[in-house]
C-alpha positions in Angstrom: 18.3 4.3 30.4 20.1 7.6 29.5 18.4 11.0 29.6 18.3 11.0 25.8 16.6 7.6 25.6 14.2 8.7 28.3 13.3 11.7 26.1 12.6 9.4 23.2 10.6 6.9 25.3 8.4 9.6 26.9 8.2 12.7 24.7 7.2 11.0 21.4 4.4 8.8 22.9 3.0 11.8 24.9 2.9 14.0 21.9 1.0 11.4 19.9 -1.4 10.7 22.8 -2.4 14.4 23.1 -3.1 14.6 19.4 -0.1 16.4 18.0 0.3 15.6 14.3 2.8 12.8 13.5 5.2 15.0 11.6 5.3 17.6 14.4 5.8 14.8 17.0 8.7 13.3 15.0 10.4 16.7 14.5 10.0 18.0 18.0 11.4 14.8 19.5 14.3 14.9 17.2 15.1 18.5 18.0 14.7 17.8 21.8 17.2 14.9 21.6 19.6 17.1 19.6 19.3 19.8 22.3 19.9 17.5 25.2 22.9 16.0 23.5 24.4 19.4 22.8 24.3 18.7 19.1 24.2 21.8 16.8 20.7 22.8 15.7 22.1 23.1 12.3 22.7 19.3 12.3 19.0 18.7 13.1 17.6 21.1 10.4 20.1 19.8 7.8 19.1 16.2 8.5 15.4 17.1 7.9 16.3 18.7 4.6 18.4 15.7 3.6 15.4 13.5 4.3 13.6 14.6 1.2 16.7 15.3 -0.9 16.7 11.8 -2.2 16.3 11.0 -5.9 14.1 7.8 -5.5 11.4 9.8 -3.6 10.5 11.5 -6.9 8.7 8.3 -7.9 6.1 8.7 -5.2 4.3 11.9 -6.3 4.6 10.7 -9.9 2.9 7.3 -9.3 0.2 9.1 -7.2 -0.4 11.5 -10.1 -0.5 8.6 -12.6 -3.2 6.9 -10.4 -5.3 10.1 -10.3 -4.9 10.6 -14.0 -6.1 7.0 -14.6 -9.2 7.6 -12.4 -10.1 11.0 -13.9 -9.3 10.0 -17.4 -11.6 7.0 -17.6 -8.8 4.4 -17.8 -10.1 2.8 -14.6 -13.5 2.3 -16.0 -12.2 0.4 -19.0 -10.3 -2.0 -16.7 -13.4 -2.6 -14.6 -15.5 -3.3 -17.7 -13.1 -5.9 -19.0 -13.0 -7.8 -15.7 -16.8 -7.6 -15.4 -17.1 -9.3 -18.8 -14.6 -12.0 -17.9 -16.2 -13.0 -14.6 -19.9 -11.9 -15.1 -21.1 -15.5 -15.4 -19.8 -16.5 -11.9 -21.9 -16.2 -8.8 -20.9 -13.1 -6.9 -18.9 -11.9 -9.9 -18.8 -8.2 -8.9 -16.9 -9.0 -5.7 -14.3 -10.9 -7.7 -14.2 -8.2 -10.3 -13.5 -5.7 -7.6 -10.5 -7.7 -6.3 -9.0 -8.2 -9.8 -9.6 -4.7 -10.8 -7.8 -3.5 -7.7 -4.9 -5.8 -8.5 -4.6 -4.2 -12.0 -5.1 -0.6 -10.8 -2.6 -1.3 -8.0 0.1 -1.9 -10.7 0.0 1.9 -11.2 -1.3 3.7 -8.2 1.0 2.4 -5.4 -1.6 3.5 -2.8 -4.0 1.5 -0.7 -6.6 4.2 0.0 -6.2 5.5 -3.6 -7.0 2.1 -5.0 -10.0 1.7 -2.7 -11.4 5.1 -3.8 -10.8 4.6 -7.5 -12.2 1.1 -7.8 -14.7 1.3 -4.9 -16.2 4.5 -6.4 -17.2 2.4 -9.4 -17.9 -1.0 -7.9 -19.5 -0.3 -4.5 -22.6 1.4 -6.1 -22.7 -1.3 -8.8 -22.8 -4.1 -6.1 -25.4 -2.3 -4.0 -27.5 -1.8 -7.2 -27.6 -5.5 -7.9 -28.6 -6.6 -4.4 -25.2 -7.1 -2.6 -25.3 -6.2 1.1 -23.7 -2.7 1.5 -21.4 -4.0 4.3 -20.2 -6.8 1.9 -19.7 -4.4 -1.0 -17.7 -2.0 1.2 -15.6 -4.8 2.7 -14.6 -6.2 -0.7 -13.5 -2.7 -2.0 -11.6 -1.9 1.2 -9.8 -5.2 1.1 -9.1 -5.1 -2.6 -7.6 -1.7 -2.0 -5.0 -3.1 0.2 -3.3 -4.6 -2.9 -2.3 -1.1 -3.8 0.8 -1.3 -1.5 1.8 -4.9 -2.4 1.4 -5.1 -6.1 4.3 -3.1 -7.5 5.0 -0.3 -7.9 4.3 0.5 -4.3 4.9 3.8 -2.5 5.6 2.1 0.9 8.2 -0.2 -0.8 10.1 2.9 -2.1 10.2 4.4 1.5 11.3 1.0 2.9 13.9 0.6 0.3 15.5 3.9 1.1 15.5 3.3 4.8 16.7 -0.3 4.6 19.2 0.4 1.8 17.5 -2.3 -0.2 17.1 -2.3 -4.0 13.7 -0.8 -4.9 13.8 -2.8 -8.1 14.3 -6.1 -6.1 11.4 -5.1 -3.8 9.1 -4.4 -6.7 10.0 -7.8 -8.3 9.6 -9.6 -4.9 6.1 -8.2 -4.5 4.7 -9.9 -7.7 4.2 -13.5 -6.3 2.9 -12.4 -2.9 0.6 -10.0 -4.6 -0.8 -12.7 -6.9 -1.3 -15.0 -3.9 -3.1 -12.4 -1.9 -5.3 -11.4 -4.8 -6.3 -15.0 -5.5 -6.9 -15.6 -1.8 -9.1 -12.5 -1.5 -11.0 -13.4 -4.7 -11.7 -16.9 -3.2 -13.1 -15.3 0.0 -15.3 -13.0 -2.1 -16.7 -16.0 -4.0 -17.3 -17.9 -0.7 -19.0 -14.9 0.9 -21.2 -14.5 -2.2 -22.4 -18.1 -1.8 -23.0 -17.5 1.9 -25.1 -14.4 1.2 -26.9 -16.5 -1.5 -26.1 -14.0 -4.3 -27.3 -15.6 -7.6 -25.4 -15.8 -10.9 -25.5 -12.3 -12.4 -25.0 -12.4 -16.1 -27.1 -9.2 -16.2 -24.3 -7.4 -14.4 -22.4 -7.2 -17.7 -25.3 -6.4 -19.9 -27.4 -9.5 -20.4 -27.8 -11.1 -23.8 -26.7 -8.0 -25.7 -23.5 -7.6 -23.8 -20.4 -6.9 -25.8 -17.8 -9.5 -26.5 -14.6 -9.7 -24.4 -12.5 -9.2 -27.5 -14.2 -5.9 -28.3 -13.8 -4.7 -24.7 -10.1 -5.7 -24.7 -9.5 -4.0 -28.0 -11.2 -0.8 -26.8 -9.3 -0.9 -23.5 -6.0 -1.9 -25.0 -4.4 1.5 -24.1 -5.5 1.1 -20.5 -4.2 -2.5 -20.3 -0.9 -1.6 -21.7 0.1 0.8 -19.0 1.1 -1.6 -16.2 3.0 -3.7 -18.7 4.8 -0.7 -20.0 5.8 0.5 -16.5 6.6 -2.8 -14.8 8.2 -4.3 -17.9 10.5 -1.3 -18.2 11.6 -1.6 -14.6 12.1 -5.4 -14.6 14.1 -5.4 -17.9 16.2 -2.5 -16.7 15.2 -0.2 -19.5 14.4 2.5 -17.0 14.6 3.1 -13.2 11.5 3.3 -10.9 11.7 7.1 -11.0 11.8 7.1 -14.8 9.0 4.6 -14.9 6.8 6.8 -12.7 7.3 9.7 -15.2 6.5 7.4 -18.1 3.3 6.4 -16.3 2.3 10.1 -15.9 3.0 10.9 -19.5 1.2 7.8 -20.8 -1.9 8.3 -18.5 -2.1 11.9 -19.6 -1.9 11.1 -23.3 -4.4 8.2 -23.1 -6.9 10.0 -20.9 -6.7 13.2 -23.0 -6.3 12.1 -26.6 -7.4 8.4 -26.8 -10.4 8.2 -24.4 -10.9 12.0 -24.5 -12.2 12.0 -20.9 -9.5 14.0 -19.2 -10.9 17.5 -19.5 -9.3 20.5 -17.9 -11.5 20.4 -14.8 -10.7 16.7 -14.2 -7.0 17.4 -14.8 -7.2 20.1 -12.1 -8.7 17.6 -9.7 -6.0 15.1 -10.4 -3.2 17.6 -9.7 -4.9 18.9 -6.6 -5.3 15.4 -5.1 -1.7 14.6 -5.9 -0.5 17.8 -4.3 -2.4 17.1 -1.0 -1.3 13.5 -0.7 2.3 14.0 -1.8 2.8 17.1 0.3 1.5 15.5 3.5 3.7 12.4 2.9 6.9 14.3 2.2 6.6 16.4 5.4 6.4 13.1 7.4 9.4 11.7 5.5 11.5 14.8 6.2 10.8 14.9 10.0 11.1 11.1 10.3 14.6 11.3 8.9 15.8 13.2 12.0 13.9 10.8 14.3 15.6 7.8 12.6 19.0 9.4 12.9 18.7 10.0 16.7 17.4 6.5 17.2 20.6 5.2 15.5 22.9 7.5 17.5 21.3 6.1 20.7 22.0 2.5 19.6 18.4 1.6 20.1 18.5 -1.0 17.3 21.5 -2.7 18.9 19.8 -2.9 22.3 16.7 -4.3 20.7 18.8 -7.0 19.1 19.9 -8.1 22.6 16.3 -8.1 23.9 14.9 -10.1 21.0 17.9 -12.5 21.1 16.8 -13.3 24.7 13.2 -13.8 23.7 13.6 -15.8 20.5 16.0 -18.6 19.6 16.3 -18.0 15.8 15.2 -16.0 12.8 11.7 -17.5 12.6 11.0 -16.7 16.3 12.1 -13.1 15.7 9.9 -12.7 12.7 6.9 -14.1 14.5 7.4 -11.6 17.3 7.8 -8.8 14.9 4.6 -9.8 13.1 2.8 -9.7 16.3 4.3 -6.3 17.1 3.4 -4.9 13.7 -0.2 -6.2 13.9 -0.7 -4.3 17.1 1.0 -1.1 16.1 -0.9 -1.1 12.8 -4.2 -0.6 14.6 -3.0 2.7 16.0 -0.3 4.1 13.6 -0.7 5.5 10.1 0.9 3.2 7.4 3.8 5.4 6.2 4.5 6.6 9.7 4.8 3.0 10.9 7.3 2.1 8.1 9.3 5.2 8.6 9.6 4.9 12.4 10.0 1.2 12.7 12.2 0.3 9.8 15.4 1.9 11.2 14.9 -0.1 14.4 13.7 -3.5 12.9 16.0 -3.8 9.8 19.2 -4.0 11.7 17.5 -6.4 14.1 16.5 -8.9 11.3 19.8 -8.5 9.5 21.6 -9.6 12.7 19.5 -12.8 12.5 20.4 -13.4 8.9 17.0 -12.4 7.4 17.1 -10.9 3.9 15.9 -7.3 3.9 13.8 -7.9 0.8 12.0 -10.8 2.5 11.5 -8.7 5.6 10.2 -5.9 3.4 7.5 -8.2 2.0 6.4 -9.1 5.6 6.3 -5.5 6.5 4.2 -4.6 3.5 1.7 -7.4 4.2 1.4 -6.2 7.8 0.7 -2.7 6.3 -2.0 -4.3 4.2 -3.7 -5.7 7.3 -3.3 -2.4 9.1 -5.5 -0.8 6.4 -8.4 -2.9 7.6 -7.9 -2.9 11.4 -9.8 -0.2 13.5 -9.5 2.3 14.9 -7.2 3.6 12.2 -8.0 1.4 9.2 -7.9 4.0 6.5 -9.5 1.8 3.8 -12.5 1.1 6.0 -13.2 4.8 6.3 -12.9 5.3 2.5 -15.1 2.4 1.6 -17.7 3.2 4.3 -18.0 6.7 3.0 -18.6 5.5 -0.5 -21.2 2.9 0.7 -22.9 5.4 3.0 -22.7 3.1 6.1 -20.9 3.1 9.4 -17.6 1.3 9.8 -19.1 -0.8 12.6 -21.4 -2.5 10.1 -18.5 -3.5 7.9 -16.4 -5.3 10.4 -18.0 -8.7 10.4 -17.8 -8.7 6.6 -14.1 -7.8 6.8 -13.1 -10.6 9.2 -13.0 -13.4 6.5 -10.7 -11.2 4.4 -8.5 -10.5 7.4 -8.2 -14.2 8.1 -7.1 -14.8 4.5 -4.4 -12.0 4.8 -3.2 -13.5 8.1 -2.8 -16.9 6.4 -0.8 -15.4 3.6 1.3 -13.5 6.1 2.1 -16.8 7.9 2.9 -18.5 4.6 5.3 -15.7 3.5 7.0 -15.7 6.9 7.6 -19.5 6.8 8.6 -19.7 3.1 11.1 -16.9 2.2 11.4 -18.3 -1.3 8.0 -16.8 -2.1 9.5 -13.3 -1.8 13.1 -14.1 -2.9 12.7 -16.5 -5.9 11.9 -13.9 -8.6 14.6 -11.4 -7.5 17.2 -14.1 -7.5 16.3 -15.0 -11.1 16.6 -11.5 -12.4 19.8 -10.4 -10.6 
């Protein structure tokens, strides 16, 4: 092992262990390697600046803002009301409503914790009010929120596409079928758990005998329902790029929330912008510093050496993917989602390409692993968000989360074994 590789292997883990923020750890390690290799410091600083000087990154803050505008402008509530009317006659309907509402909201937000907060903020109190166990209510919202990164558009997919040099449009299209499978699987688990907890049929959840018709709710919420079709339809048909779609989502959410539903007051608009600034700013700092880290990893030929190691351990593409899944499941317990994608993609993408694995297929595996990481302690972000809304400790949620985790692991295995689930739609639209 060279001195530079030793620096990478020792300095970065040590910095993370002692609690240094992830972006500082990435940047310091990159600068240290540049120093020891006698590279100009100008190279290191320019690499960091180039990390955020990428046009597709503009879509991320725009999609985050669109999600916040939906939440603050009342668009989310209309979506929830429609799904409550559709499934209110089914036992444990609110759990299923939470999952399906998360699927729909995910088609705009692109964020796991953001989806959990937006839908969970409405559905967790409603479930608790109608006798659902708080741990179950929080677990459903936390799990449904994971769809925020799989149902396109997805912020992690944009980051992965930039690193892997894969088409972001193809990644978005590839996420549709896996997203639907995951959503149906999670809804089935929610139904089964409702029967286990002996939650009765709850027509009263949608207003009893005087409830409004589905047609009237759909008509009233037509502006909210049109938004995902406008954004995704425009991307898939090639009318506009993902970046242009993100701007369309912002403009549309702003107009609908302000002038159609008249809920987006100045104070709420300020909250939406403030939340977007905080989330986007923190993410872009990590992206910038990670660019330098990824560059020095490439210079040290670590991906090529990893290819050799994995070739000795696995006999083919399936064996490599299974090993990588295991690695990602472990790392996901301890590393923040975006950081894991940014750090691991430059290492793993060349590896899977050397075994003939399509980068789009691998991207779907990576994103599903990211979904699971949102639910695995000690760093499961969605668990913290849902527990805070429900007013319970995370420890009380874990047993209720386990069935959903099992469903996600089953879907991960299915997508690993059947690449066509990820690649069929992109192949049709190329």
